[in-house]
C-alpha positions in Angstrom: 85.7 110.2 103.0 82.7 108.0 104.0 79.8 109.0 106.1 79.9 108.4 109.8 77.0 108.8 112.3 78.1 111.6 114.7 74.8 112.6 116.3 73.2 109.6 118.0 71.2 108.9 121.2 71.1 105.5 123.0 69.0 104.2 125.9 71.3 106.3 128.1 69.4 109.3 126.9 66.6 108.4 129.2 63.0 108.7 127.7 64.6 109.7 124.3 65.8 106.5 122.7 65.4 102.7 122.9 68.7 101.9 121.3 70.8 99.3 123.1 74.6 99.7 123.0 75.4 96.2 121.9 72.7 96.3 119.2 74.2 99.6 117.9 77.7 98.1 117.7 76.3 95.0 115.8 74.2 97.1 113.5 77.2 99.4 112.7 79.2 96.4 111.7 76.4 94.9 109.6 76.1 98.2 107.7 79.8 98.5 107.1 80.5 101.5 109.3 84.2 101.6 110.4 83.3 104.2 113.1 80.3 105.5 115.1 79.7 108.1 117.8 77.2 108.2 120.6 76.0 111.7 121.9 73.6 111.0 124.7 72.0 114.0 126.4 74.2 115.6 129.1 75.8 112.2 130.0 78.7 109.9 129.2 77.1 107.0 131.1 77.2 104.7 128.1 80.8 105.5 127.1 82.6 102.5 128.6 80.0 100.1 127.6 80.1 101.5 124.0 83.9 101.4 123.9 83.9 97.7 124.7 80.9 96.7 122.4 82.2 98.8 119.4 85.7 97.5 119.6 84.5 94.0 119.9 82.5 94.6 116.7 85.5 96.1 114.9 84.0 99.6 115.1 86.0 102.6 116.2 83.9 104.4 118.9 83.8 108.2 119.0 82.6 109.8 122.2 80.4 112.9 122.6 77.3 114.3 124.3 74.5 116.6 123.4 74.7 119.4 125.9 71.8 121.5 127.0 72.7 125.2 127.1 70.7 127.3 129.5 69.6 130.8 128.6 66.9 133.4 129.1 65.4 132.0 125.9 64.3 128.4 125.4 67.2 126.0 126.1 69.7 125.6 123.3 71.5 122.4 122.2 75.0 121.6 120.9 76.7 118.4 120.3 80.3 118.1 121.4 82.7 115.4 120.4 86.1 114.5 121.9 89.0 115.0 119.5 91.5 113.2 121.7 92.0 112.1 125.3 92.3 115.7 126.6 89.0 116.4 124.8 87.4 113.5 126.6 88.5 114.9 129.9 87.0 118.2 129.0 83.8 116.4 127.9 83.8 114.7 131.3 84.0 118.0 133.0 81.2 119.5 130.9 78.8 116.7 131.6 79.6 116.9 135.3 78.9 120.5 135.1 75.4 119.9 133.6 74.5 117.6 136.5 76.2 119.3 139.4 74.0 122.3 140.3 70.9 120.8 141.7 68.7 121.7 138.7 65.6 119.8 137.9 66.8 119.6 134.3 70.6 119.2 133.5 72.3 122.0 131.6 75.1 124.6 131.6 75.7 128.1 130.4 78.0 129.2 127.6 80.2 130.8 130.3 80.5 127.4 132.0 81.3 125.7 128.7 84.0 128.1 127.6 86.9 127.0 129.7 86.6 123.4 128.5 86.0 124.0 124.8 89.5 123.0 123.8 90.1 119.7 122.2 86.5 119.3 121.2 84.5 119.4 118.0 81.1 121.1 118.1 78.1 120.3 115.9 75.5 123.1 116.1 72.3 123.6 114.2 70.2 120.5 114.9 66.4 120.8 114.8 66.5 121.2 118.6 68.8 124.2 118.5 67.9 127.9 118.6 69.8 128.3 115.4 67.6 126.0 113.5 64.5 127.5 115.0 65.7 131.0 114.1 66.1 130.0 110.5 62.8 128.2 110.5 61.1 131.4 111.7 63.0 133.5 109.2 65.3 135.3 111.6 68.7 134.9 109.8 70.4 137.7 111.7 69.7 135.9 115.0 71.0 132.6 113.4 74.2 134.3 112.5 74.7 135.8 115.9 74.1 132.5 117.6 76.6 130.8 115.2 79.2 133.5 115.9 78.9 133.0 119.6 79.6 129.3 119.1 82.5 130.1 116.8 84.1 132.4 119.4 84.2 129.3 121.7 85.2 126.5 119.3 86.8 128.5 116.4 87.8 126.1 113.6 86.4 123.1 115.4 82.8 124.3 114.8 80.5 122.7 112.2 76.9 123.2 111.3 74.9 120.1 112.3 72.8 119.7 109.2 70.0 117.1 109.1 67.2 116.1 106.7 64.4 114.9 109.0 62.0 115.0 105.9 59.6 117.5 107.4 57.5 119.6 105.0 60.0 122.4 105.2 63.3 120.4 105.3 64.3 121.3 101.8 63.8 124.9 102.5 65.8 124.8 105.8 68.7 122.9 104.2 68.8 125.7 101.6 69.0 128.3 104.4 71.6 126.2 106.3 73.7 126.1 103.1 73.4 129.8 102.7 74.5 130.4 106.3 77.5 128.1 105.8 78.5 130.0 102.7 78.1 133.4 104.3 80.0 132.6 107.5 82.6 130.1 106.3 81.4 127.5 109.0 81.5 124.1 107.2 78.6 121.8 107.4 78.5 118.2 108.7 75.6 115.9 107.8 74.2 113.9 110.6 71.2 111.6 111.2 70.0 112.8 114.5 69.5 109.1 115.3 67.1 108.2 118.0 66.1 104.6 117.1 67.8 101.7 115.4 65.2 100.6 112.9 62.3 102.5 111.4 59.8 100.3 113.2 61.2 101.3 116.5 59.7 104.8 116.2 56.6 103.5 118.2 58.8 102.3 121.1 60.4 105.8 121.2 57.0 107.4 121.2 56.2 105.4 124.3 59.4 106.4 126.0 58.7 110.1 125.3 55.1 109.7 126.7 56.6 108.2 129.9 59.0 111.0 130.2 56.3 113.6 129.9 53.7 111.7 131.9 51.3 111.7 128.9 48.8 109.1 127.7 50.5 107.2 124.8 47.3 107.3 122.6 46.7 111.0 123.3 50.3 111.8 122.6 50.3 109.9 119.3 47.4 111.8 117.9 49.3 115.1 118.6 52.7 113.9 118.0 55.4 115.7 116.1 58.0 113.0 116.6 60.0 112.2 113.5 60.0 108.5 112.6 62.7 109.1 110.1 65.5 109.5 112.7 66.5 105.9 112.5 70.0 104.4 112.0 70.4 104.5 108.2 73.1 102.9 106.1 75.5 105.0 104.2 73.7 104.8 100.9 70.4 105.6 102.5 71.9 108.7 104.2 73.4 109.9 100.9 69.8 109.9 99.4 68.9 112.6 101.9 71.9 114.9 100.9 72.2 114.4 97.2 72.7 118.2 96.8 75.3 118.5 99.6 77.8 115.6 99.3 80.6 117.5 100.9 78.6 117.7 104.2 78.5 113.9 104.2 82.3 113.6 103.7 82.9 116.1 106.6 81.5 113.5 109.0 84.2 111.0 108.0 86.9 113.5 108.3 85.8 114.5 111.8 85.6 110.8 112.9 89.1 110.2 111.6 90.5 112.9 113.9 89.6 111.0 117.0 93.0 110.0 118.4 91.9 108.3 121.6 92.6 104.8 120.4 95.9 105.6 118.8 
């Protein structure tokens, strides 16, 4: 099963990504992708536009969102994808919940997520997640606890969101993620964590982040930890990042094939 991008932000993730929906659909076709997902932060604002653009380009759209999970710790993050039309309805309910409580920053709790976890696929463990941070700081027990909490909600529809952002410790973190997958039986799904379409667009994303945080662009650039590697790679380029974990690449294609909204 071929790789499919299942963790991707567009311009509808305000101050996070410069990707235009129409450009994404065209680039997906150019790179030979038969399917692609968008997972904007706490929103489905781009879904209808993406559906039209993707289908016009001969690409099957998959709909999702990266949800912010509120807690006493720093906020957590999980990507959820609609498995079918009922899953899309649940996704709409969850996105509404993140926005409907008058908070400065959108988000919801695990308790609010639980009633609508059905018919969804969850990808958990991206570099923004508490699980990834726990593994990075050598707290494997906490990582296992967090993963078990997610599995209680999503059961067999939970996957580890594994990325290779090419940080200095990425190889070590991928090894720990693989250990966690083997120990818990939660399968891994490789994603690109895409935030810009081409590598050169990283500078534009840097400007958007600076605007969002009200920082000076030059000052932010000197202190930046933004990863320029999270661009929309072709399948062969993604495979180079996961040469030791090809089954994680194949999982993405199987998940995309489960989407039944267009059938």
